[in-house]
Phi, psi and omega in degrees: 000127186295140175258156174301128173303124179086359178294133175289149181199161168228155181218131179250134176182195186239136173292112181265337177196149176253112190276325181204146180212125172261116180289341186270332174232011176077357179302127189225152171235123190224151171254141189225127171272124173240172183293337175275359185126178178277136181233158174260130174236143180226145180143177180287097182233071183290144171083356186280153180221161179304139182096344182272151176273151181213147177239116185242147172229149185167208191229143177278136177235153183253125186264130185303322184259324186257006179071221194279138172225149168274122177268112192277131174243347172201157181197169171224148182274157166219141181294147177306135176244127182091164190289319182303305175311311174306317184293316180300316189293311188292331186259012180276350186109348182299330183242107187303143178055028173253110184261186191293325182292310177297323178301322181293317181296325181296299182301319182289331181275312184251001178049222186301332191271018187297317175297322174291330173289329182286328173282322187255324181229065191300330187300338188286348180292343191285351174293344182260131183316129177091354183252119181284172171296315175302320181288313174313311174295322181287330164310309183297315181298321182290321178288329178293325176299314177298315182300319189293314186288328178289327173294320177299309180300320183284331173291311181296332191294333189292336178254016179056039177262130185308142171300337186290334183286319182290325179290324176290325182290318176292322180296338177270311184266342176067213185296344180276359186312291186320307184287330175291325180292307186301316176303323179199092185298337179300333175306338184284338186274132181120188185287334186297319177246335175099006184273155181269156183302320184294328182290311179290338181286315185298323179297310188300308179299320179292326176283004170102006178291138189285150182294336178249024178297152185287337171297321181283321183288322179292320182296322178291320181295308180302324177297316178302320177298316176292317179307312181291352168300327178283352168267005177093357184275136178267341172217172168233132177297148193309307181299317182292322182302311189294320179291324179289324176295315187298322187279332183286329182241005176054068171232172179285155190296328178302311178301317177293319177300314180295325178293319176295314179306312191297316187285339171289328175293322182282344181089356174294336168238133183258127181246129181221151160270111188214143176055027175081011181240151173273089197265140170245128178250153155293149188299325193277334175288313183299317180297316182291324184290314183295327182295306183304315177296320179297314186285324175303309183297319177293319175295330183290332171294335186288117181259145178259050194296331170306337173259350189298317185291344186267348194288311180307309174311311181303312185292324174300316178293326175296320179302314183292330180284318187278328184076044176217159179244124178283149181286171181301316180300316183294318176299315185301328181292314173309314183296320188284324174301317179287332196257348182232183188274324188215146178208153178239139177232122181236158169170162183269187190287143179077011178259012165084026179295316186294313178309316179304308185296314178300321169300313175304308178297320171300321170300313177301320180299310181300336178268002173075033172265137178276123187248141165249132179247139181209165179208165187282340180232156176306319186288323176296313184299328183287322175300312175309314174306317187285317183291323188255341172073043176196158182292143175230134178250162168293156181295332180291320177284332171306321179277352185072056185290150180196190180240138178281179172299335178276000178086016181263153176297138176206161180245130176301322190266127180204200174302321177291334188217073193288171172298132173276078184210145174274337186212141176233129176254118188241121181262162178057047189292338184290340175281343190272122181271180191286326182295316181292317180300320178306302180301330189278310185289335176288346179256002172274135183294145192295337180258018175276166167270149176230131173238120183257118184239137175177176186250104184286356177269357176277178182297149167295165172309148172298316183279186190285147174113165174227055203304300185299314182297313186299320177298304179297319181287344179284323192080003182285343181238133174304131185228151174229122176252107171297126178238334188280131176268118185291157191306307184299327176289338183286348174281348188266131177283338176300307182293322177296313179296329182293319176291326179290320181294321176301333181269002181091013184251149180278125187292162177276130188237023179232150177154141183287340183250016193288150168253022185221116184235158170233131182242109184282122177222118195261349180233153181308317181301314188288327175299320186290317179298321180286318169309307180300318180291322177296320186281326179274335187220305192294310180289312178298315182278322183266336180232008183064023176264113187293157169309319180291353178254005186250123170246112175282130178240148176216145182299326192214168194270304194271353176291156178312323178250037181266188182294323184297302176308309183300328183296306184304320184279331170300315189294310189296334179271314188270338175215073196286163174293136177201159188300144176088344185263118181283151166218162176219128176275121179216124174063229179282346200239150171261130168245131181227141180309133183091000178290132165280132188227160176233141162291123190244011173214153177291126167241106179285340198251344195281153191264152175223154174227150176277162183305327180273003179071007177274350185226151174217165172184195185214147171113123175236138190229151174326116175104349182292128175253145187202181184233139179287114189271314183207155176229128185251096185291325180301317179262008174063033182226158183229129183257131176239136175260106184264083183053063178052024162258114187260131187235123180270123176243133169288150183304336177279003172259002184299332175303346171290348187235141182230149178305141179229022165307318172241141170222159176294155179297321176311320181279357182268351185314143167078002179249149168224142185237160181288325174222147178226130172251115179255134171264133183226131171208165172287153174130328176287167182293156182302325186289336176270328181268065182234168183303330184286314176309311178295318180303313179297319177301308180302313181298351180274349185262130179266326183236330185216133176229121183241119166256137184235120176158203176287109178312319181292325174298316178304313183290313187294332175300307182300326181269347192268098175272015182299122174245120187292113187295131180252126174282119175215143176251008189301315186300310187298319180291328166290321179291338174288327180294327178294319179300318179297317180298322182296309183301326175277358177081017184281000000 
């Protein structure tokens, strides 16, 4: 009998087959025999095997090809019942190298007690022909491992903690995991295992931990530091940290202060007086910031005196060959790049930054230097490749991003195995956070040159730190700021208005030949209608700009004219539902063949293949944008084309993808589009309705920028220079390096 879609249900039965299993997070597709017939169930059910009994709870969903499925949100394991089920289980692959014939012998010999014997008395298995003592012990070890993980999963289920957390915790701690978690449930909170603080907290309080026990208060302190990395802070002042933890879990000030002090004493928190603050860092953040300061200082000390006399004549020759004359600022930048270990180049649109970078690359070629080009995102790297006519990689690919045996992100290139280059040029440096800069500088050879290129007026990195701004503000690195707007660029209203915004002036939006327009729309409904009309009809038909060359931006996600609402409306206009086009609903989003999508987290281990099958690699990174090429309902996979790199996602990986017909301004950093349409309305937070957000949005447009919305919101953004303060010690550390160099007479 058909079930209603979304109806809650439970099912008891025996697993008849495992169709699909992701061992990293436990996501499984399985067939289960119940008294009412066989059903398909999907969800996180780690470690389940054929022959086992399960009790599943969830909601019925309608699958386009396979009919009804039970989407599991909770479950219980049960031991196989009966000789046939035991046979199925033992020969299912649950125990490696145990086939059907040996499984039959084991069941015949030990009957219903076979699993108990294997787990608790494996030495008895030698009574079965062909099983050695070593093999018997290995079988017992494998069964105990499975039993241990299941006990952990079932224990976590009582607190509604994801089985994926159990998989990671058991993979790290093994059979000691359950005992370790009982001793301190707060070990689960944070990036390592992925549980939320409130989940670990609920478990701990239920187990009898006191509300002001040191484990709880210390975990709250660590959580506050980790949470504030997302707000861009590398540290938090000690008093603010203590107060935040106190308020979060409602404990006394003394308890919070004591927890901070205890963590400082154990080294879990690094406490330093830096940038005029009594700063508290997570240990890896303090190390990253100190390392970047030390490497930048060392590179700034390095003089390339053997090249200095050759540089000016080479630049003269380059000017004659190319047929240009560098502006004084541009020439100085090229000279600095050739004569020092590190330099920074900044400038807004139209100031000749690309010409300058090309000159630096030509100089490095003339000096016989091997140069590597990189940028933080795939889109920025692709643009750099096009502008410089040579290969540029993402920073992650240049460093050989991957996953360690412990399942943690790692880079192949480091101090022991550096990048094979004499010079490294990194573009869009405003997007680089302190952790990525640490990894990049660690992989640069000590005698190499580093050229940092960026626009200091754009938004800072999404991750912690204020790297480009701190380097420039410290004065520790030779820097050139390009300010002259060249004649051809000055004819563009996009460029003129971008510089007006930077100066705090309201842009000019009128002009017969303008490439910069404002369309007054006062309600979210009218804003959305106009944005869709521009992308689907007016720009494609009136100006020959295809929808694929248009990017819709908004300051925020969840407003009525935010990216969530705009993506739904743009999909229905640009890629409507039609016969033969497959789609998949997963979580908050619908995914349809032909949709534009964005990767929203770094996945270092996912494989990709080139369209012609000649190349393959791994890694897709936060901000990469592609198009859904195909959806295979039967195989539960979705293939995305990222600039001719084809990536297959299992449906359980779809939370890594978001629709990208519209995206936030933050997510657009490092990209350039033929046309940008920006939705503007009041209601977002002041930090999002700011000058830097508007400036970043405008500078994403190459040929056309159109703002649609409330003129008051547009004007207030241009006038709002509010900059959310980030706690960072890098500038102070670099300043200390300058003082040390002065004392050393360098």
